[in-house]
Phi, psi and omega in degrees: 000146186255024181213163176249180188296324179300319180294320184291316178298324180291317180299311186286323183286325182278328190236010185293340183272359184274164174299131183240144173242124175269132181231150176201190185231142166248097189069243174255003187270127179279138173229160178192160180203157176287149183266144177294325179205155181208131179199163172275153180241321189206150176269322177224104358281163182288115184231145180233153177249140173224131175249133176232143172299142176289345179283344182281137178300320176307321179299315177298319186295314182296321176300331184269330186250357168061040177204146182199158173232149185239122178249127182261120183277150174269170178294343178281357184245030184302319181301322179288326178299312183298320183294311182289339175276003178076020182259019178234076191294336177287345176267108179275331175254106188291339179266005183299129179081353178272129175266079182291161169243164187258129175276181186299322178282355185095351180291145178288143177253125172292128183293150175069013180289155178297318175200161176213147169236135176257130191225149159260147188292119180266319175197168177215141180233148178286135178221051177077241180273002175242168169237140179263114181264128171255123179247137173269118187296129180258326179200154175209169180207146171234161184245181177279344177292144178223019182242105187275156172283122182256151176224111190218128180054042174070019180241126176280133179224140170268106183288135183228139173294153184299331181280351182268152178290142175248013182233150175289169178274334177225162180215151180246125172256126181265119185278118180240010183301325183288336176257288180297329177293321189259352192303327190250011179279137175289318185285113184289128175270124182307147185300318182299320181287324171299320176294322179298319180294322181297316178295314177287338171291326175298312178302325178289357179105358179277124183272341178228122184227122181264122192251345185190182174222134180269086179234167178295132181303334176285336179279307178237082186301329183299339182262007186296343181262029182309305184295318178298324180291317179292330176293337183267351185281124175283149175294132179236129177296128175076004173248135177250118169267129191229177179209154179271140176226142186253336181207188186292332176294318180299317175299317182293323179288324180297315178301311180293335175276000178083018180293140182254347177211134177239156175245145180206161177186169182228139175291156171270019183232126176300319184298314182283333172301317177290314177293324191273322185216020177048052187215181174244165179302310185295319178291324180292322174296322171299317179290321176305319175298324175290324175302306179301318178298312178303310176308310182294327179297333184253019172078017177274142165285145187234127168250128179220155185189185182257122176272158180055037183290340186241015187142143180241135179293338179261318184256355182079223184298137182250132189289123180299323183296333178289315181301307183306315180297323169301313181294324170302322181295317179296315174306318181293332174294342183082035176297153180275330178217149185234142183226146172241127184244127171271068194299328181260355179074028187260358183283160176233163190305316185288327178293316174307312188294314179297312178304312184297317182290349174274314191274321192299317174306321185294323188288329180063240177275358178278118181306136177247129189239135175251138184243105183247133174258161190247030187308317190247013175081014184258004192303308179292324175296321179292319177302312184300316179298319180291319184301313182292348180259002171112357180277135179236009182231130179218144172281134180216164185223121182306132181078353183082018175297155174135176186136121178294130182293344183265000179234091185298331179282352188281130174267191189284166176291168173298139190284138181297313181296323182288321178295318182298315175304314175299314179297315185289327181291331178276359176090014182259119184273138180243338183078014182260135180269110182299312186302323186285318178291324176302318179298326179289321175301316177296317182294325178288327176304313183297322185285326179275345184064036176206167181270135180271151188283351181295167186244321187289336183290349175266358184247338185242000000 
């Protein structure tokens, strides 16, 4: 052995709580999987314990060749943790792109791990559906990194020291005021004014602006001018004007109008699915798959997601597993962006955090966007919880306009200017000019003849 007892104690004491990946060889082929549990057992001889499900291929190989290495991952290796946990189904070779080194036993070592131990099999014990492998350590190494990747209660976490930032440097706000904000207003805003607002929102630095929805005009009269509005929008470099669609007819109308990005979704509530689009969740998902395919065939980007993901005004609590399952199905459709909507504003920060930490790893490189309403005054608190969990894109509405016409209790979205102000104060850049957005909110108050719920437009 090339280490002493103190090295072993340091490795085990400092990193035993981290996510671990067990690696070994089948012939010359490296294989690996995350371990169910990992701990040290003895100093003399130096023994470690690893538990693996009997269903795993890695389990069989270790039992046959009697050697393995355990790699403790750091907070910077979240993607590797997901890969070796089998949560990246598009990756068939888990070692692709990794410049592994070979340990004493021949087992591959994952680069940049916090620590690793290389073992020969000392003993193995039955543990129900798992086998407990006891390994005698032949070699080990630790690194200068000291922040482990944690997995607790089915949540992946980047464990961070207190002095390190837990928020991103930039965030993207998607303006939805002209669509979500106006859809339940009785006073019809002329098409020319909507086009002017869209242009001025772009001037204020917003790069993604949802301007209307292609729905039946008798259902949402405020959106009756969808085609006319898009015809008035000037092309803007780096700015995407998008629209909501509820069904295949809406997709076809959007394609004909020259829209380049559409948004769609299905509620995680059967009651809301019926009230919103006169459908069921399953029928809606079937149609969504066809809609995504149609939009992609015509070169449109598609954002799709789960509405009422954090609670329903009619059904109450929504099962998180159901939301995650719907998110998986949308991702399988090949959507370009995935969204989760707190349509009724019933979510709380802890609920948001738990949902995000379930869905964000599944999304991988697909952007995850949160659509938050401020029904109970928790909008910005929920946004901050999502932000600290890794989300950097949010729907907001200038003036705090908004509310689904099929959810009477739902209030407006989190306000664009209030959100941008909070982020700027925290050192997070959005590229948005608060004064310009605030001016638009004041103008909309005059047009609608009522006070809007946002706060910053009265202060800047």
